[in-house]
KOLDRENTOR-481114 format. One line per field, with one value per residue (C-alpha): residue number from 0; x, y, z; residue in three letters. Coordinates in steps of 0.001 Angstrom, whole numbers. Layout:
// KOLDRENTOR-481114
k <- [NUM  ...]
east <- [X  ...]
north <- [Y  ...]
up <- [Z  ...]
r <- [ALA  ...]
END
This chain:
// KOLDRENTOR-481114
k <- [0  1  2  3  4  5  6  7  8  9  10  11  12  13  14  15  16  17  18  19  20  21  22  23  24  25  26  27  28  29  30  31  32  33  34  35  36  37  38  39  40  41  42  43  44  45  46  47  48  49  50  51  52  53  54  55  56  57  58  59  60  61  62  63  64  65  66  67  68  69  70  71  72  73  74  75  76  77  78  79  80  81  82  83  84  85  86  87  88  89  90  91  92  93  94  95  96  97  98  99  100  101  102  103  104  105  106  107  108  109  110  111  112  113  114  115  116  117  118  119  120  121  122  123  124  125  126  127  128  129  130  131  132  133  134  135  136  137  138  139  140  141  142  143  144  145  146  147  148  149  150  151  152  153  154  155  156  157  158  159  160  161  162  163  164  165  166  167  168  169  170  171  172  173  174  175  176  177  178  179  180  181  182  183  184  185  186  187  188  189  190  191  192  193  194  195  196  197  198  199  200  201  202  203  204  205  206  207  208  209  210  211  212  213  214  215  216  217  218  219  220  221  222  223  224  225  226  227  228  229  230  231  232  233  234  235  236  237  238  239  240  241  242  243  244  245  246]
east <- [3923  7127  8132  8391  5362  2977  3236  7004  6895  4583  6973  9924  8150  7166  10759  12023  9552  10759  14338  13515  12003  14973  17463  15555  15235  18974  19902  17663  17734  20563  18691  16098  18676  21381  21270  21429  24425  26247  25785  26630  29907  30735  31015  29515  26160  27772  30151  27164  26016  28985  27063  24678  27215  29693  26896  25471  28831  29507  25964  26155  29577  29664  26118  26630  30273  29270  26391  28707  31694  29969  27718  29779  29032  25984  23328  22751  26475  26374  23247  24933  27966  25891  23569  26544  28054  24688  24383  27968  27352  24303  26249  28970  26335  24672  27824  30082  32442  33557  32202  34852  33608  30034  31132  32938  29780  27791  30256  30035  26213  26173  28548  26285  22718  22074  23720  21776  18437  19361  20320  17193  14779  16324  14476  11103  10538  10634  8596  5605  6117  6963  3439  3497  7210  7004  4301  6164  9447  7495  6161  9705  10949  7832  8740  12090  10323  7957  10917  12307  9264  9212  12954  13064  9744  8936  12648  12996  10162  11640  14966  13290  11403  14162  17566  19135  20632  17096  16566  19815  18874  15523  17362  19846  17244  15200  18257  19327  15866  14989  18423  18400  14874  15647  18734  16723  13785  14999  15881  19593  19241  16808  16129  17586  20802  22833  26073  26429  29513  30576  30099  26489  25836  27579  25586  22410  23666  23118  19370  17327  14814  17628  19059  15636  15104  18490  17663  14281  15880  18790  16704  13909  16031  18458  15670  14488  17984  18489  15258  15478  19229  19960  16722  15144  17847  17133  13410  14385  17417  16178  12386  12231  9974  9832  10436  6780  6428  9541  8440]
north <- [-36073  -37951  -41596  -41642  -43249  -40841  -42156  -41945  -38496  -37262  -38726  -36976  -33641  -34031  -34766  -31760  -29579  -31054  -30472  -26828  -26667  -28464  -26120  -23112  -24497  -25223  -21819  -19653  -21679  -19637  -16368  -17185  -18279  -15633  -14535  -18170  -18835  -15755  -16982  -20616  -19813  -16761  -14387  -10925  -10773  -8862  -11802  -14167  -12005  -13417  -16701  -14845  -12668  -15433  -17728  -15074  -14319  -18003  -18423  -15351  -16054  -19849  -20527  -18916  -20087  -23702  -23475  -22201  -24438  -27792  -27969  -30770  -33142  -35362  -33792  -36867  -36998  -33307  -33896  -36669  -34528  -31515  -33589  -35170  -31719  -30444  -33206  -32749  -29002  -29825  -32342  -29737  -27166  -29536  -30754  -27731  -27599  -24005  -20939  -21238  -24735  -23436  -20587  -23031  -25127  -22074  -21261  -24886  -24727  -21467  -22884  -25803  -24687  -22623  -25165  -28042  -26335  -25316  -28892  -30229  -28176  -29420  -32695  -30961  -30671  -34411  -35135  -32906  -31747  -28293  -26878  -27330  -26740  -23074  -23736  -26634  -24684  -21939  -24482  -25738  -22190  -21396  -24241  -22543  -19300  -21077  -22673  -19223  -18348  -21682  -21719  -18209  -18122  -21654  -22418  -19516  -20830  -24351  -22953  -21017  -24075  -26664  -25601  -24131  -27588  -28931  -26665  -27831  -31467  -30945  -29415  -32297  -35058  -33378  -33012  -36634  -38157  -36021  -36392  -40178  -40456  -38100  -40002  -43240  -41976  -39358  -40694  -41305  -40282  -38117  -35805  -32777  -34555  -33441  -31715  -28010  -25925  -23039  -20562  -21643  -21156  -17740  -16551  -16676  -13719  -11515  -12260  -9359  -11741  -13488  -10224  -9090  -12404  -12025  -8465  -9519  -12350  -10174  -7322  -9543  -11957  -9208  -7202  -10304  -11156  -7637  -7714  -11191  -11223  -7789  -6253  -9256  -9442  -5798  -6532  -8739  -6930  -3359  -3594  -6499  -8715  -12417  -15224  -15505  -11788  -11514  -14483]
up <- [-17258  -16532  -16687  -12878  -11328  -9682  -6070  -6206  -7800  -5017  -2409  -4092  -4135  -480  468  -1470  407  3682  2641  2032  5515  7069  5395  6585  10109  10342  8926  11134  14330  15924  15464  18087  20714  20395  24066  25175  22927  24226  27783  27020  25228  27335  24393  23784  22031  19178  18638  18376  15472  13527  13342  11018  9236  8407  7340  5051  3409  2764  1384  -848  -2254  -2623  -3846  -7305  -7495  -6861  -9313  -12040  -11370  -10735  -13808  -15352  -12473  -12269  -10061  -7862  -7103  -6146  -4102  -2158  -1379  -355  1806  3590  4290  5398  7962  9130  9707  11786  13872  14474  15515  17914  19665  19269  22291  21556  19852  17136  16213  16101  13846  11529  11394  10349  7607  6276  6463  4516  1925  995  1804  -1305  -3607  -2044  -2550  -6065  -7016  -5337  -7396  -10674  -10030  -10143  -13940  -14526  -11381  -12137  -15737  -17036  -16586  -12787  -12371  -11319  -8752  -7121  -6990  -5215  -2695  -1982  -1332  651  3004  3447  4411  6794  8526  9138  11196  13005  13785  15129  16973  18104  18476  20906  23007  23011  24123  26890  28192  27701  26443  23287  22602  22161  19146  17578  18188  16430  13441  13380  13541  10831  8614  9016  8472  5433  3858  4148  2767  -120  -1181  -1101  -3143  -5639  -9101  -9856  -13462  -15404  -18295  -16513  -15532  -18530  -17523  -18474  -19114  -16911  -19759  -20147  -16450  -16282  -19273  -17205  -15170  -18234  -18228  -16782  -15214  -13354  -12073  -10893  -9079  -7379  -6278  -4820  -2865  -1754  -339  931  2913  3890  5590  7439  8640  9966  11912  13403  13876  15246  16556  18315  21056  21941  22262  25208  26673  26295  26179  28562  26402  27176  24656  23710  23196  21062  18981]
r <- [MET  THR  SER  ILE  ARG  ARG  PRO  ARG  ALA  ILE  ALA  CYS  ILE  ALA  LEU  LEU  VAL  LEU  MET  GLY  PHE  SER  LEU  GLY  PHE  SER  GLU  PHE  THR  VAL  ILE  GLY  VAL  GLU  PRO  GLU  LEU  ALA  GLU  ALA  PHE  ASP  VAL  PRO  LEU  ALA  ARG  VAL  GLY  GLU  LEU  ILE  SER  PHE  PHE  SER  VAL  ALA  TYR  ALA  VAL  LEU  THR  PRO  LEU  LEU  ALA  VAL  SER  THR  GLY  ARG  PHE  ARG  ARG  PHE  THR  LEU  LEU  THR  VAL  TYR  VAL  ALA  LEU  PHE  CYS  VAL  SER  ASN  ILE  MET  MET  THR  PHE  ALA  PRO  THR  PHE  GLU  VAL  LEU  LEU  ALA  ALA  ARG  VAL  LEU  LEU  GLY  ALA  VAL  SER  GLY  ALA  LEU  LEU  ALA  VAL  GLY  VAL  THR  PHE  ILE  PRO  GLU  LEU  VAL  GLY  VAL  HIS  ARG  MET  SER  MET  MET  ILE  SER  VAL  VAL  TYR  ALA  ALA  PHE  SER  VAL  ALA  MET  VAL  VAL  ALA  THR  SER  VAL  GLY  LYS  ILE  VAL  ALA  GLU  VAL  LEU  ASP  TRP  HIS  ALA  VAL  MET  VAL  ILE  ALA  LEU  VAL  LEU  ALA  LEU  VAL  VAL  SER  ALA  ALA  MET  LEU  ALA  VAL  LEU  PRO  ARG  HIS  GLY  SER  THR  ASP  GLU  PRO  SER  MET  MET  ARG  GLU  GLN  ALA  GLY  LEU  LEU  ALA  GLU  PRO  GLN  ILE  LEU  VAL  GLY  ILE  ALA  ILE  PHE  LEU  PHE  GLY  VAL  GLY  SER  VAL  TYR  VAL  PHE  TYR  GLY  TYR  ILE  THR  PRO  TYR  LEU  GLU  ASP  VAL  LEU  GLY  MET  ASP  ALA  VAL  GLY  ALA  SER]
END
């Protein structure tokens, strides 16, 4: 076990799980409200798809680049920067006056989401010990997956009953609360806080297990994005399903 007291360790793990959920909610929230966004910003539905495409490109390109290039920095410093950018992107999404601002917010969100989650899980070994590390990392990423279902399905219903802004406000409040609590509770220093060189980080890409993990995530998340992002609107527009049915 770690030197961190058990109640605080439990609180830290709970906040990391909530952060995974918050990240997933912010990332997938636009998928459930694409028709509403197209109408609100007076743009074609195909253009709204850029909110997913641009986010995905930023996420795919910058997540590994940031992981490799920022290894020499202290993780809590990185966490603070990523959390701040995460909150800023949610603020921009909530109050975007134009579609272009909303698109820029999605790019910023994609740029920091993967890096933030990756830095967050580095706290887990010293919080629960190496024997429970894999299980707890799975729980954090499971919260991310659960958020995908909630953001796309429940978020769509909320947007139908209230307004698409309501979904963005929920994502923003969740991001602000969880981020503030996480920065207040997570340890500033720890056993896994040693800086690493870029060459050490890049060397991991030669490991077969790492490549298999990347492939699983790539095809798994890719298939989900295609379905929710590009097929769901047609369930409503072509087949005439309501928000509950599509969800």
